C-alpha positions in Angstrom: 0.0 0.0 0.0 1.4 3.4 -0.9 2.2 5.8 1.9 -0.1 8.5 0.7 -3.1 6.1 0.8 -2.1 4.8 4.2 -1.9 8.4 5.6 -5.3 9.3 4.1 -6.8 6.1 5.4 -5.5 6.7 8.9 -6.8 10.3 8.9 -10.2 9.0 7.8 -10.2 6.4 10.6 -9.2 9.0 13.2 -12.0 11.3 12.0 -14.6 8.5 12.4 -13.1 7.7 15.8 -13.4 11.3 17.0 -16.9 11.7 15.7 -18.0 8.5 17.4 -16.3 9.6 20.7 -18.1 12.9 20.5 -21.4 11.1 20.3 -20.4 9.0 23.2 -19.7 12.1 25.3 -23.1 13.5 24.3 -24.7 10.3 25.4 -22.7 10.4 28.7 -23.9 14.0 29.3 -27.5 12.8 28.8 -27.0 10.4 31.7 -27.0 7.3 29.5 -23.9 5.7 31.0 -24.3 2.2 29.6 -24.9 3.5 26.1 -21.9 5.8 26.3 -19.6 3.0 27.4 -20.9 0.8 24.5 -20.3 3.7 22.1 -16.7 4.1 23.4 -16.1 0.4 23.0 -17.4 0.5 19.4 -15.2 3.5 18.7 -12.1 1.7 19.9 -13.0 -1.4 17.9 -13.7 0.6 14.7 -10.2 2.2 15.0 -8.2 -0.8 16.1 -9.6 -3.5 13.8 -8.8 -1.7 10.5 -5.3 -0.7 11.7 -4.7 -4.3 12.8 -5.7 -5.5 9.4 -3.5 -3.0 7.6 -0.6 -4.1 9.8 -0.9 -7.7 8.6 -1.4 -6.7 5.0 1.8 -4.7 5.0 3.7 -7.3 6.9 
């Protein structure tokens, strides 16, 4: 994978991660603690899983 595409992909994944975390914070502020924790877990998985896959593709 070319470095430019890799950088664009990582920026895109970080953008999705930050948007999801902001929704999790909004949910936490609305006193929905269980939902906020679930959203944070989903945000972490949606960031880590593609990066983990890319690591093994490049290896």
